[in-house]
N, C-alpha and C positions, 0 to 999 in steps of 0.2 A: 643039705648043702645050699649055698647061696644060689647056685645055678638052678637047682630044682625048685626053690622058692620062686625064682623069677619066672620059670616056665609055668608054674601053677598060676601065678598072677596074670601072665599073658593069656592063658586059657580062660581065666575068669573074665578078663577084660573083653575077650572075643565073644564069650557068651552074653555079656551085657550089651555089647554092640549089636549082636544078632537079634537079641530080644527087643532092644530099643528100636531097631530098624523095622522089625516085623510089626511091632505095636504101632509105630507111626504110620506104616502103610495101611494097617487095618482100620485104625480109629481116626486119624487126623489128616494125613497127607496123601497125595496121590501115590500110586505105586512107584517104586524106585526113587523116592525122594531121599537124598543123602541127609545126614545129620551134621549140624554145625560142629566142626572140629573143636572149637573153643568151648561150646556148651558141653561137649562130651568129655573133655579132659580137665577142665578147670573145676577145682574144688573151691568154692567161695570162702571156705573156712580154713584152708590150709595151702599155703604156697608150696610147701614141701610135697604134699600129696599131688598137687597139680603137676609138678616136675616128674614125679614117679609115674603118673598116668601117661604123660607124653612119652616117657622112656618106654613104658610097656607097649604103647601103641606103635612105637617105631619097630618093634619086633613083628607085629601083625603086618605092617607094610612090607618089611624086609622079606617075610616069609610068603607074601602073596595072599594073605588071608583077608586083607582089607586094602582099600585104596583111598587116597586123598586127591581131591581135585579142587579147582576154584569154581565157585558158583557165579551167577550173573553179576553179583556185586564184587567179584574178585576176592571173596572170603573163602577160606579153606573149609571143605566139607568132607566127611568120611562116610564110607559105607562098606559093609562086608562084601567079600567076593564069593560068589557061589562057586563050588568046586568045578562046575562045568565051564565057568568063565575064564578061569586062570589056566592058561596053557604054559608049557615049559618055555616057549619062545617069549610069551608075554612077561613071565617072571624075570627072564634075563634082561629084557628091555627095561623093565621097571627098576631093576637093580642098578642100572647105569644112571638113573636120575635120582639125585639126592637133594634135599633141601634142609637148610639149617635155619631154625627160627630162634630169635632172641626174645625171651619173655622174662623180664625182670619183675621185681615185686611191685614197682610202680604200675606197669601195664597190667599185671595180675589184678591189682586192686580196682 
């Protein structure tokens, strides 16, 4: 079903985020360095895939499996949330904060 396909894709995106985050921590960046949201979701070859990636990431945020915040340059960054980080109270507080971004083909290019 469509719902099962979406769930599998969300799980796949989470594994990619976790792997990317861990590899960055090990090889390039200091510990706990989040990843550029735009670098993570944008597919330079497909606007449609970029929109799908952002859609799937939204489920990670909603479910408390990842978080997005602004870096020192006021650009969005994403990182996975460790199971011990996310408490029920934190998930409820995060659910109250929503952000809508507009990304047209011009900005995508």
